[in-house]
N, C-alpha and C positions, 0 to 999 in steps of 0.2 A: 949752210944757217948759220951764216956770221954777221957781224953788226953792220957792216959794209950793205948790205942787202936793202932795197929799195921800198920792200914791203915783206911784210909777214903773209902768209897763203894758207889759205884754209884749202879741207876738203872733205864738204858735208856727207855722213853717209843718214840719209833719210829729208823729208822733206817735208813732214808733216807739220801743224801746229805751232811745235819748237822751233824746226827748222827754219820755217818762217819766218818765224820771229828774230831769229840771230840775224837772217836776210833783210830782215827789216832793217834790225839797228846798223845794220854794218853799211846800209846804203845810206841812211838820214843823220848817223852821228859821222862819217868819215872824216869829215874835215877835223870833227873835234877830238877823235879817235889821233889821229896824224900828228895834232899838234900835241895831244898828252906823250906820245911815242918820239916826238923829238923829232917829226919831219919824215916817219916812217909810218906808210898806208896799212891796213888789212884788209886785204884782198880775198872772196871767195871764185875759188878757180875751178873744180870740178864738184861738182852734185852728183850723188850715188843713189837712184831710186829704183823700183822695181819697174817701172813703165814710165820712161821716159817723156815719151808724148804726152802724158797727161799734167807735168809742169812746164811744156814750151812757152805758156801765154805769162807765167810768173817770171823768168829771167830775161837777160839780158847779155849779159857778155859770157857766164859761166857758162862752164860746157856741163851737158847732161848725157850718165852713162849709165849702164845696172851693172857695172860690172867694177865692183871696189877693187880689182888691181892697179885701175885706171888710178887711183889716189896713194894703195901703197905704195909702188915700185914708181913716183914720180917725184925728182928727186928736186923738183921744185917749192913739191911740199911740205909745208916746216909743222902745221897742227892739223891732228885728224879731228873733226868733230861726227863723234855719232850719237843721235839721237833717232834712232828708230821703235828704242826700245825693248823688250823683254830678254830673253837670256839667248836664245838659238836666233840669227845664227851669230847677234852683235859680242857675246863673247870671243869668237873667232876673228871677229872681224878688230878687237880690241886688240888679242894678242898678236896679230898680223901685226898691226900699226906698229905698235911696240918694240914688235924682230926687228920693223923696217927701219927703227931710229925715227918714229914719228911722233911728237908729243900727243897727248892724246885730252880731250873735253869731252866728257859725257854729264848726261842727265839721266846716266839709267840706275837707279835705285837699286833695280835685284841684284843687276851687277856686283854693284860695289859690294852691298851687303854680302854676296856668295862667295865672291873674289877676289874680295880685297887684297890680301897676302900675296897671292898670285901675280897681282896687277901690279905691284908696288915690289917688287922682288923682282919681276921683269923690266920694268922703268928704268929700275936702279942698276941691272946689265947692262940695259944698250943707254945710258946716263940721259936720259929724258925724264920726261915728268907726266903724270896721267892726273888730275884734276879733275873737280865733282860738284862743285858748288853747287848744281841746278839739282842736285838728286834727292836734298833734303829742304823742304822750305820755299818751292818758287823764287821770287827775288828776292829771298832774304839771306845776307851775307854770315848764314852762323858757321859754316864752314872756317872760313875767314878770322871769324870771330875767336873759335876755340884753336884756330893756328897760332895765328899772332897776338889778336886779343887781350885773349886770357894767356897764353904763354907761359907766365912767371905766376898760373894760378896751380894748385893743384885741384881740381873737380870731383866735388863729390856727388853732385846728382844732375842733371838734364832733366826735364819733361815740360810738356806741351801740348800744344794742336798742331801736329803734323799732316794730317789731311783735310785740304780744302773744301774735297766733294762732300763728305764725311759734317763738316761743319756749317756747311751752307745747308743741308738736310736737319740738321736738330736746330740750327738756328731758324729756321721758315717751320718748322714742326712747332715751336712755340709760338713764333709772332701772329703766324698764320694762322694758325690750328688745324692745318690740313693735314690730309693722311700721307703717311710716307711713300706710296706710291704717287701720289700723286707730283709729292715735292721732287721725288727721285728725278720722273721725265720732264720736270723743269729744269733740271739741274742739268740734265742730258741737253733739255735744248738749247742752253745756254753754254753749253761748250765745258762746264766744271765738272762734268761725269762721264766717263765712256758708255759706248755703246753696251759694253760687261762693265758694268760695275761692282764685279765682283770682290774685286782685290782691296778698293776703297771702303766699301760698305763691311767686311767681314773683318777688317782689323790688320788685314795681311800688309798692306802698301804706307801702313805705318810702321809697323813691323821691320818691313825692310830697311825705314828711313833711322829707327832706335836704335836697331844694328849699327848704320852708319855713324850713327852723333856718339854709339859707346866707347866707337874707336877712335876718332878725332877728341871726343871731350874725356874721355875717361881712359883715356888709353888701354882700351881692353879689348882682347881679340874676341868677341861671342859670336856665335853663327844663328842664324834663321830659329832651328829647332831649338835652341836655348828661352825666345821667347813669346811666351804665355799672350795671345791674343785673342779679343773678343770683337766681334764687330755690335755694328747699331742697329742689322736687321729686326731685332726681336724689341727695341724704344717703342714702345707706346706713349700717344700723345697724353693717356689719362695720369702716366707714370711724371708726365714732365711738367703738367699741371699739380697735381701732389706735390711733387718737390718744390716748384715752383713757391706753393703756399709755404712750405717748411723752411723758406728761403737758400734753395740751391739751383743751381742750373747744371741740365747735364751737358757734359763735351765726350768728347772721345782722346781721350788722353794716352800719348805716350811715354814712358817714362822708364830710367837707366839711375840706379843709385845703389853706390856702395854700402853694403851693410854688415859691418863688420870687418872681416877678411874674404867679404864673398861681393856679388853683383847682381843684382834683380832687375830684368826687365821685364816690361809688360806692357801692354796695349786693350783698353776698357771705356768701355762707357762710366763716366765716373759724376756721381754729384759734387761739385765744386761752391763753397759758401759764394752768394750773389756780388758778396764786395771783393772778390779775388779779383785781380786783372784778367785773367784767364777768362772769367764768367762774364764778360763783356766782351771778347772777341767773335765777330756776326759772320757771318756768310765764308766768303771762300777766304777767309784772311786766318793766314796761323801767326801762332808765336808761341816763343820756346822761352821756358823760364833756366836757369843753370845757377849752380849756388859753388863757387869757388872759395877757397881757404882764405885767400885775401880780400878775392873781390868781395865778398856775399853774394846775396841774390840780382839776378841782372835778369831784363827781359827786352829778349828781341821782336816788334812785332812787323807783320807783311802779307804782301798779297801772295798766298800760298799757290795759287793756278792762272794758266792762262798762261798765252804766247811771248806775250812781250816781255811781263815779270821773272818766268822761268829764261828766254832768251838774254835776259837781261845778265840774269847768273852766269850762261852762258858766256855770253860775252867778256864779264870779268874775268872766267879761268883764262879765256883766251888773251886778254890783255897781260894779264899775270906772266902768262909764257913766254909773251913777246917782248916785254922788259926782259924777262931772263936770257929770251935770245941777244938781245938787243947786248946787254952785258956778258953775255958766253958765260951764262951760268946755266944748271939744271940741277935736277935732283933737289932742290930745296922743300918742297911740300910736300916729300913721303914720308908716310906714315911708316915707319923702318922698324919700328922698335915697340910692338903692342907686348905687352902684357896679358897674362891667365889668370884665373883666378874662378874659383868654384861659383858655380851659377846656382841661386836661391831658388827652391823651386818656390811654386804659386801657393803649394799648400800650406808653407810657411808663412806666407804674407798677414799680414797685418793689416786690417783695415776695419772701417762701418760699414753696415750693409743697412741700406734701404731695400723691404720686403713687404708683397701687396700678397693678402689674402681672400679668397672667397669661404666665406667662414656658415655656420649652421646656424641661425636667429636664433637661438634658444637661449634659455637661463644655464648660468655655469659655461659656456664655449668661451668666455677670454679669460677666464681663472684657469681650466683645460690648457688654455694656450700660453698664458704667463706662467704656471707650473713647469710646462714644459722645457720655457727659457732658462725658469730658475736649473732645474734639473742638470742643463746642457753649461752651465755655469753662463750662459747669455745675460750678458744685461740689455735691460732694453732700458732705452736714451729719453721714448718717446712711443706711444702708442694710441692711435687713431682712429675710433669705426667712422666712418665714411659712409655712403649710401647701404638702403635697404631695399630689396628686391626680393618677390616671389619665396621669404623666409632664407634669405640669403644677405648674409652682411657684407662690406668688404671692410678688411681691417690693415690698417697700413702700422709698419711698425719698424724703428730705426733703431738701430742695437750702437753700444758701443763696440770699440776695438776690441775685435776676435780674431784667432788664426782662423785662415780657410779650409781647414783641415775640418777646424772645431764647428766653422758655421757647416759644412756640409755634414757634417754628422746629424746635426740641429735640423736641418731642412729634412732629413731621413725620420727623425722623431716627426717632425710636422705632419707629415705625409702619409704617417702610421695614425694620427687621430682621429676618430669618425666625425667632430665636427668641422673638419676644415676639408671643404669639397678641392681645391687649387690653391695650389703657389703659383699665382699668375705674373709674380714681377720681383726680379733680382737685381740690383744695382746696387755697385760699391757708391762709399760714401769720403769724400776726406781725400786731398792730397797726401 
């Protein structure tokens, strides 16, 4: 891997949407890529897939194989691009690639979230790099922004919309007033949601991404088990409409923030003011806000899903490594000094709450509810009685800021009231 090589050579492991996006970008923008590398081209030599025959109509000069060792042991291959996703066997593939002194580019947010320190240490040991821009935010250059653009800052917080699937679903729920299952099927048909959307709608996908951003932005090593996450599968159109009437939009927000000498990381549906820029992020787009001690507040916005946006992020990492190979540099990007600190429990999180109740439509019912709030030291900022049907009324309450532990105790007291038939919905409010 010297500067005299006429081309940077890639080996792809996986050839799904992202892999095919990388392939298209390499072929479409080849002349521009070579110009930016001072005449050095980037070529895909080998593509490893489970069933090579399935992809023969999509490739021309590349070699198809089902044996990843054809890539790891090939001295001509400079960069291994892992785009199969999941933990197994991708973990072993990345370890083998690094051990064979191959640079690695991956879009695998689960692997980076779980094994980042192992990969960084292994890459350092073998004098290579592992880059993962596409693991967060699709085509948005958020990782490079924290590593380079904000490198003179002590970052205080990072938060935003990190999952295009859930943002698409929430957008359509609000704008088209369709049922959750209908919108999900539409997202799957458009390629924004997987056949099994569990990781997206449960919040797990965004939780992996906030672990990664905590490392690259806050320089702190947390684990997926440190992140409280809650998805959008319980969100109902009724609450989206009520909150809109109150001046809020519901978004799945991932956040990591320093709180004194601790860090708090979480993912959950959040009602945010309609005039906040994140409230205006629609469909499959992502947006990441951050706060630095020098730069202040910044937002980066772009497509968070799709083969070409994600492939674009993969290619940006490939070109970054290609520049380093040409200049005979390496390990420039590794996060080798991640710190540790205590993680704040969700019980200690302070937030406002929206709560929707079904209550008896009888005299004194609201008084019993407000007295329960007062006894629990829960301040009500807004209380609205909505529909009445069959001697049952819908009541919506917006609380002032309160600790989660205190709010959970309050919910139990509400459940014990004879006038409360059900707690139909609870959504956190505010960023």
